[in-house]
N, C-alpha and C positions, 0 to 999 in steps of 0.2 A: 505494501500500502504506500503510494508516494505521500509527501508531506501536505500536498496541497488536498487529498482525499483524506488523509485523518483530520484536517481542520473542517471540511465539509461534514464528517461524521460527528465530529465533536460538538460544531454548530447544532444540526440537526437535532442530538441527543440533548443538548440543554435546552434548546426549544421544548419538546416531549417533556423532559421532566420537569420543567416548571410548570407546564401546564398541566399535569397530572397532579401536580404538588398544590395548585390553586384549587382545583376539583377538590381534592382530598381536604381541605384546608376549611371550604365553605361547610363540609359536613362537619368537620373539626369542631367548627365556632359553634354549634349547636349543645355542642356536651357541656356537661354540668362539671362545676369544679370536682367534684368526686370522680368522675370517668378520666379526666385530665389527669390527675392525680396517679389513677391506677395506671395508666398508661406510662407513666415518668417513672413510679416505682417499678414497671417491669423492664422497662430499659436499663436503669440505674443496676438493678439485680443482674442482668444478663452481661452486662459490661462488666461487674466486679467479678463476677464468675471466669470470664474471659480475659483478666487483666493481664495474666502472666503470659499467657499464649501471645495476645496482642503484642506484649511489649518486646518478645523473641522477634516476632516478624519484624516490628519496626527496626530493631539493631542490624537483625539479617541483611533486611533489604537496604537501608541508607546509609549503614555503617558507622551512625553518629551514635554516642551517648554509650550507657550499659543496662544491661537488662535489670538489675535490682532497681535503679532510678528509676528507670522507665516504668515499673510496676508500682511505684510511688506515686509517680505524675498520673498514672492510670487511676488509681486508687484518688487522687485528689479530684478527677473528674468523675467518677461514678459514685464515692462516697462523701468525701466532703462536699461537693457542690449539692450532692441531693440533700444532705442534712440540713445546709443554708438554705433551701427552697422549698423543701416539705411543707412547712408551713404558710407559706405565702399564699394568700389571697390575688388570685390573678384573671378570674373568672366572675360576670357581675358585678355587682355593687361591692366596691374595693372600700368606701367610706361615706359615712352620711354626717353631716354637719348639721345638726337641728335647728343652731342657733343661727347660723349664718343662711340656713336653707339652700342648702346645696349636697349635691349626690355627686359620686365620682365613680362612673363606669368603665371598666376594664373594656377595651378593644384591641384585638390582635391587629399586627402590621400586615400580615398576610404570608407571604413567603417568605422567608430569609435565605439569602445567598450566602453561603458561607465559604472562604476560600482558606482551606488547609495547608498549614507549612509540612516541610520535611524534617526540621527540628525537634518537632513535639507533634508528630502527627497524630495518633491512636490516642491520647489525653485530652488533645485539642477537639477531635471530632467527638469524643464523650460529652465533653463540656458542652459545646454548642449545640448537640442535640436537646441535652437536658433542659437548658435554659429557654431554648427556642418553643419546645414541645409545653413549657411549664408556661408559656405566655398565650398559650392559644396556637402557634403559630405551625406552618409546615416548613420543611428545610431541604435544599438540596446543597450537597458537598461538591467542591472542585477540588479533587487532592491534588498536591504536587507530584509531578509526573515520576520522580525519582523515588515516591513513598507513595504510588496508587496502588500496589496490593494492600499493604497492611490498612491501608484507611479505608478501602472498598470492604475487607472484609470487616473492618471496624461495624462500618456502617449496615453492613449486611445482618452483624448480631442484635443491633440495637433495631432496625426496620423488622425482624423477625420477632422479637421479643414485644413490640408494638402491634403487631398484628394478632399475635395471640390474645393481647390485653384489649382487641377490640378497636385498634385504630384504622381509618378509612386508608384502602389500599393508595400506596403514592403520598404519603403523609411524608416520609423519609428517605429521600433520592441520593444518588452518587453518580457522577460522572465517570464512565469506564473507558472512557477515551479523553481525558483530556488535555487539550493545549491551550494555549494564550488565548487563540481567535475563539473557542468554544467556552472560557471561563469569560470571556468577555461579553459573549454572546448574552451569556446567562445571568450576567449583571444587568445588563440592558433591558431584560422581557418586562414587559408593562405589569405583570403580575406581582413583580418581585416589590416587597415592602421597604426591606432594608439589607444593604449588604453588612456582615462582619468579613473584615478582609483581616487574616494575620500572615504575615509573609513581607518579603523584603521591600523597599521603599518604594520601587517601581510599580508593584502590585497595588500597593495601597493608594498609591497615585493614579493608579487606573480606576479604582475602586471609588475614588471621590468625582473622577472626571465621568463617571458614568450616567451622572445626573440622578443618580438614586442615592438617597441617606444612606451614610455608609457610618460605622465604627470601624476606625483603622488604629493601627499602632505605629509609632513611631522609633527608629534605633534607640537602645539604649548604653549608654558609655556611664557606667554606673561606677563613680567613685566611693572609696569607704574610709572615713577621715576617724582617726584614732587621737582623741582628743588627750591631753596628759593626764588626766585622771581615772582614765580607761583600765578597766581589768584587762592588762595586754593579754596575758593567756588566753582569756575568753575571747577577747577581740579576735585575734588572729585565729584560733579555732572556728570561729564563725565565718572569718574570711575564706579561710581556706575551704571549708565544707560546703560555702556558698557558691567556690568557682569551680569547686570539681563535681558539685552536683551533676550528673549525668554529663560530664565532662565541659560543663559551661554552655551548654545550648540553649539555655532560657536568655531571653535579652535582659532580664534583669541580675543576673549575676553581676558580681563584681569585676570592675574591669584595672582598676588601680586603687591602691593603697595611699593616703596622703596623713601623713603625722608630722607632730611636731619635732623639733631639734632635740628638745630637752629629753625626749625617751625613743628619740632614732634607733639608736643602738640597741635598747632592750627589746625593741619590736624587732630588729633585725635578726636578734639571737633566737627570739622565740619562732620566728618562721621558719628558721633552718631548724629548730628543734622538731618542730611538727610537718617537716618534708620539704621544705621549699627548697629550691636551689636557686642562686642568685648568679646572674650571667654575668662574664666576663664582657667590657665594651665591646670587645671583639665580638664575642658570641652574639650580644645583643642586637649587633650590627646585622650579622648574617641571618638573624631571626627575622629583623624586620624587614629586609629586605624580601619576604615569601608570606609573611604574615597576612599581607593585605592583597588582593587583586587588583595588579596596577590598572586594569582596564576597567572594570566595572564598579572600583572602590569598595567593594564589600570584602568580609574575611574571606581567605582561601578555602574553597572545599575540601581541599586536602590536608586542613589543618583542623577545620571546624570538629567539634566534639570527638576529639581524638585524646585520649590519655597523654599526659606531658612527655613521657618517654619515648612514646610513639613520637610525637612532635620533634623533640630533640633527635630522634634517629634521622627524620625526613630532612632535617636540617644538614645534619651531619656531625652532632656533638656529642658528647659522650657526659654521660648523667650518671647518677647511682641508679639503682633499680627501684628504690623505694620512693623515687622522686614524684610527688603529689601535684607539684605547680612551679612553674619556670617564673622570674621575677627578674626583669630588668629595670636598674636605677636609672631615673631621668630627672634633670635638672625643672626646676619649677617652671622656668620658659621654654621647657621643650613639651610644646602642646599644638596639634595642629595637623594638618596632612603631611607636612614633611617629616611629621616624626609617627611614624603608623603605630608604635606600640601604646601611642597614647589615645589610639581610638577601640572601638568595639570588635572584637577578638573572638567572642564564642568559642573559646576554648581557655583551657587551664594554663594561662600566660597573664600576669600582673604586671604593670607598670608601677614603681615605687618612688614616692615624691617625699621628701622632706623640707619643712619650713619654719620660719622662726618661732612662728606663734600662731594661734588659734585665727585670728582674724585672716592671718596670711592663707591659713588653710581654707576658709569660708572662699577666698577670694579665688584660690587653685581649684576648688570646687566646682565652683561658678563656671570658670574656662572651660574646664573638662565637660560639662554638661552642655554647654551653649556649641562647644567642638561637634558634639554626635547624640546628646541624651536629652536635650531639652525636654522638661516636663515628665520625664520617667520616673526613676528611682532613682537615691542616694541614702546610704549608711552611715550612721553616727555610732559611735563607740565611746560613750563617756561615763561618768558617776556624777554630772554635774548637772541638775535639773536646767539652770538656767543657761548653761551652754546648748544644750538640747534645743529648749525654745528659740534661742538665738540663731541657731544653725537652720533649724526647719524653718523658720520664718524669711530667712536670708535666702538659701538655694532655689534655684528654679525648677525643681522637681515637685511631682505629686504625690510619691510615696515616699517618706522620710522614713526610714527605718532605724529604729533605735535601739543597740545592744542586742541584735539579731544578723542573722546573715540575711543580705540582702533580697536575694532571690526565694528565700523559703518567706520573708515577712513579706515581701510584694504580693506574692499570689496567694495570702493569706493562709499557708502552713502553719507559720509561727506566731502569726500576729491573728486580730479578730479582724482585718480585712476579709472583704467577700472573697471568697476561693474563686480563683479565674486564672484562665489562660490567655484572655485579651486584656491587657491595662493601657486604658485610655491616657493619653498625654496633653490633652488638654490643648487650648490654642497656643501655647508654646511651642508645642511639638506637632502643629499642625491636625489636631483632632478636635471633634465636636464635644468630645466630654473629657474629663480626666479622671474617671471612674474606672474601679474593676467593674466590667460589663457584666450586668444580672439578668434576671427576666424582666426587671421593671423597664429596662432599656429597650427591648423588645414588644412593647405594646403602648397604645395611645391610650391618655385617660379622657373620657367624653365627661363633661361636669353638666349638671342639669341644675338649673339655677331659678329660685322663685324670689319675685319682685319682694325688696325689704324698702323701697323708697317709692310713695306713689309718683306716677308720671302726671305731668300738666297737660291734660288734654286742651287744645285751641281748636276752634275751626274758623276757617278762612271762607266766607260768602266770595262769589263769583266775582260780584262788582269790586271786593277788597282786594282781589288777587289781581284784577286788572289794572286799579287803580292805583297799586304798589301801597296800599294801607296796611296798618298792624293788623294781626290777628286780635279776634273779638275771642273772650272768656267762652268757653262752653258750659261752665257750669258758674253761677253766683260764688259757691262756696270755694273757688279756687280763683277767684277777682280780687285783685287788690282792693283796699278800701276805698278810694278813691272813686271805684267804678260801682262799686253797690249800691242797692236802691235808697234813695231817700228815706226816712220814716214815712212820708206823705204818701209815696209809691207803695212801699210796703203795706202799709195799711189799706189801701186800695185793692193790692193783691190779694193781702188774706181775706177782705171783705167777699170778695168777686169769687174768692174759693171755699168761704166757708159753709157752703150750700152742701159741698162734696167732701170736705176732711174735717177730720174732728180738732176739735181745738186743743191746743199743747196746754199741759198742764205745766203751770208756773211755781216756781219757788219764790214766793213773793217775800218773804226775809230775805232772801238773797239779792234781789232786785233794789230792796228798798237800802240796803248797806251799801249798793255801787252807786246808787243815786244820791245817798247821804255824801258819799266820797266825794262825787263829781261836784254836786251842789257846794261843798266846802273849799274844793278847789278854784272854782269860779266865784267865790264870795256871795253865794245867792243864798238868802235865809231860808230857811224852811218854815212849811206851812203852821202859822199861827204864833212865828216868833216874831220879835220886835226889836230894833236896833237903833242906837243914835245915829242920825244922819250925817255923814262927814262928807268932805267935797271928794274924797276918793273911794267910798264904799262899795260903789260898783252895782247899785239898785236900780231899776228901770226908771225911778221917777228922777235920780239925780243924771242919769245917763241922756234921758231927754233934755231936763234943763240945761246940760251942757252942750246939746246939740250933737251928740256922738252919732257917728256914721253908722257904726253896729251896734246892736243890742246885744245884751248878755242872752244867753239861751234860757229859754223857761223851762220849769223844772219838768213839765209834760213832755216838752222835746227830748230833753236829754234821757227822761224816764222811757220814752218810745225807743231812743237811739240803744239804750243801754239792754232793752228788752229784744231786741233784733239780734242786736250781737250775742246775748249770752244764750239764746234759746230759739233763733231764728222766726221770732213771731213777730207780728205787726203790733203798732201801736195800740190800734182797736181792741186789740187783746189784752192787752194790759191794762187800759182803760176800764174794759169792764170788770175788773175785778173789785173785790169789795177795799175801803180804804186799808193801808197797812199801818198797824199799830206800831210805832218807833219803836226800836231799843234804845237802851241808853246811851251805849257807843258801839257803831257797827265795828267787827274786825273785819279790815281787808289788809292780806298782806302782799303786797308789791313785790314782783322778783327782782333780786338786783341783776341778775344773770340766769339766762334759759339756753339750756343744751338739749339735743335730739333726745338724750337719754331722758330727761326731766319730762320732755311732750311725750314720749312712749309711755312713762311710768304714769301720766296723768290718765291718758287713754285708757289704758288698763284699769285704772281706778274710778273712771266716768270721775273725773274731776276737770277743773278749770284753772287756768293759772293768769293771774293778776299782773299787767305789766304797766309802767308808767314812761314818760317822756326819757329816763335816764337811764330802762332797763337796754341791756345789751342781749340779743336774740341771734344766735348762729344762725347762718342759711339754712342749714337742714332742719334747724327747728322751727323757725319760718316756715318754710313748706309744709312740714307736716302739721304744724299746729294750726295754719290755715285750712290744711284740706278737711283737717278733723274739726275744726272749730274750738279750738282747745283755749288760743291765747285772749284772752280779752282785756282791750286796752281802757284805763281808768280816765283817761283825758282823752277821748277821741276828737278827732278834727279832720277836716277833708284832706289834710296834706299828712295824714300819720302814716309813719311806716314801719315794718318790722324789720 
């Protein structure tokens, strides 16, 4: 079969797999949480049982890593990930906020297009399948060509288990003829909702340029800083354990040691004691010449995931058989493309730096991350909590692992981070998220929201629209005070409608209190009272005598206005009531400040809130108070504003 034929077969296979997955996902979307969980349980159990077999297949096919560590990674995907997600609610209503009136509902993204790398093939396939199914999605895998057999077998194990548990046919798929063109075709399919891209920089860029939402990862050039207060023995043990785990194939494994001059010799001696071989300048130069592929600018495939002794033999170096890691000493200014050993190496090779103090160590860690690991991971070993806080806030990495191996801490094996094989690097690393990817990244949340604040309804007549006039209020209850009917108009309106509507029951004592308060503010004597007439007493006699242009409002007019404001009734109804017996001294509390909360409380209790000319009313309280007729102005005027 020619290369062109392989591409065409791969493209057609990608289209068919995505179409089948989309149909299966439509059925899967109707499953209950219990049904979804049963399928996830079955997949996790099957992957755990096959973990060792799949690990052996991965090492045999790719030549990367070692079987014991591959088994641990498979168990991370099938056991640790499963334990982290099994109690998650991912179907139907996720959360109900009764106070705010919001329901949050899970909505699957549809089909997940998963790109699987050759460095962590089986564990990544297990992990991505479990989190995709848990979120209610279908998944189609595109394996790296050099790990196709072990990835396809992993997907087959998972698919058979899902079908036995009741999953629709086609819910889990895998390209058996993977090519770059086929992978790109898969990512561009209309039915694909999101892409999970784990692999090289070029592949991740292709995922982002596909026009689909994508979760990709950036490279990890992880520095491990040993601060002067650190437990040096444990720090070195953690670093070497992380660097040699599966021979450095995880991108969050340590790539360099950065320590302070005050403990440099102690750190070097401890490294040697634990199986490190320090290269001479000549040996380091020979290694640097082959560690990075000069054309693709990525780690050399012949070195990636190999033990230190095999790498030394490949370069032509003689090292002790017990050597676990190769270390090259570099100067603080030796960071960048011209110094290949300062880059990500994906193998048990470390650069070693020593600087004057902790501030210089932070600066060097920043430069190493900026060279090739922005947003990814960094490690710090210290017994000083203040140093950990300072370091963590300063470095441009989104996983800061303290007093643990960087690789184990970042993937959630030795920390409480979510266990994951896809680690987001945030905006700094060109990714959409800085999280460890989990099922909640693979579903959308629909929000059903109830009205919490009334909307002001307005109607605009045809004449107003054509003439450009302002809209007229649809309801007097929502109109500003200046546009409400006068007492006389209100009286006529009530009189006209009295035949068909029952009169409102008035609280005459409340009306009396309000009227007396207003009369007092206007200086109007109560009925039956007498006072000595002064030039500024404000009574009608003196106003007329002085030729005043505006007469003070009469008690009947004020009473009508107040009755209309408080109860929405007309003056005629108020006038029909029997005379009110005066109280000794009415009690009216004018609020100095009114918020929306106070208005809601008044609505619930069926009370009114009295305001005066100096009362401060928030806009929200004003709108709600007017809508429910809660605010009572004790000094109404045509220009009154809330």
